[in-house]
C-alpha positions, 0 to 999 in steps of 0.5 A: 514720147508717143508711139507715133513720135517714136515710130517717126523718129525710128524712120528718121534714124533709118537713113530713109532716103538712100534705104528707099532709093536703093530698094526702088533701083533694085526692084525696078532693075528685077522688073526690067529683067523680067521677074515675076511680081512675087520675085520683085516683091522679095527682092524689095524686102531683102533690099529694104531690110538690109538697108535698115540694118545698116542705117540703124547700125550706123546711127547706133555706132555714131550716137556719142559722136552725134551728141558731141557734134550737136546733131539735131537731126539725129533722134538717138543723139537728142534723146527722141529715140531709145537705143533698146528700140533701135537695137531691137529693130536692127535684130528684127530687120536682120531676121527679115534680111536673112529670110528674105535673101535666102528665099531668093536662092543659095547663091543670090542670098549669100551674096546679098548677105555678104553685101549687107555685111559690107555695109556693117563694116562701113559702120563699124570702122571703114567709114573712119578710113581711107577705105571708106569708099570700098563698101559703097563700090562693093554693094553698088557693084554687087546689087546687079549680081544678086538681082541677075542670079535671083531672076535669071540664075546667072551673074550680071554682065560685067559692065553693070558691075563696073557701072554700079561700082563707079556709081557707088563710089561717086555717091559715097563722096557726094553723100559725105560732103554735107557732114564733113565739118561735123564728122571732123569734129568727132574724128571721122577721117574717111576719104571724103574728109581727106580730100575736102568738099571740092575735091570730093565733088570733083572726084565724084563727077569724074567717077559718075561721068565714067559710069555714064560712059560705061553704061552707054557704051555697052558692047555690041549695042553702040550709042543709042538714043539713050546713050546720047541723051544720057551724055548730053544730060551729063554734060549739061549738068557738069556745066551748070554745076561749074557756073552755079555758085554755092551748092550748084556743083553738089546739085549737079553731081546728084543729078549726074548720079540720077542720069546714071541710074536711069540709063542703067536701068533703061540699058540693063 
């Protein structure tokens, strides 16, 4: 395989969409809290490299299962990517994660490394248990604390932690739905697999709407234009999802998650 093809396969194996989404949200949150350009960049490097280690480790651990399930979208399973290349990439990204995280300071750096470790715990076993949601809740709830400690040298407000945890748990349920059947074939029995597609989407909707309420009901600020807009948008998405056949509910839940993220950034 050409170097360009191998590089593209390596990117695909990193789970690029969630990695870039988490990195972007983390950097925007830091900028919203008046971090310097250098601090925003450093936080972004820490977030991205941490996400890469988790994404690549996930595909390494799941390689044999993906082969049995016939996953053509997984470069390691199809042979388009060599295992050694991915292992080396994990090691390099890990060095970058440790260096960038600790450069943020002892407290935010140590906490961020703990969150990355929670992501590995998901890869290495928790994804196959009823506690599959826990690493998502911990990581999404903990990221605002990392950013706040790095930028303002103080923990983030509790409501941002709660909103992040609700968003992360809902995101886990939504993210797992498209792969439920393939996962069942290979013995994965996380919370979404036990609930099933419909109940996973229903639970995700409730959690994300709870996150919206937490975000727009910040103590002492009242319900402003951002809050009203977020509530109306989520209500419309919920109604559309229920009335639209096929993957309408899935898309609606993704839309609610996006509204939650935007509201969190605007109100934090």
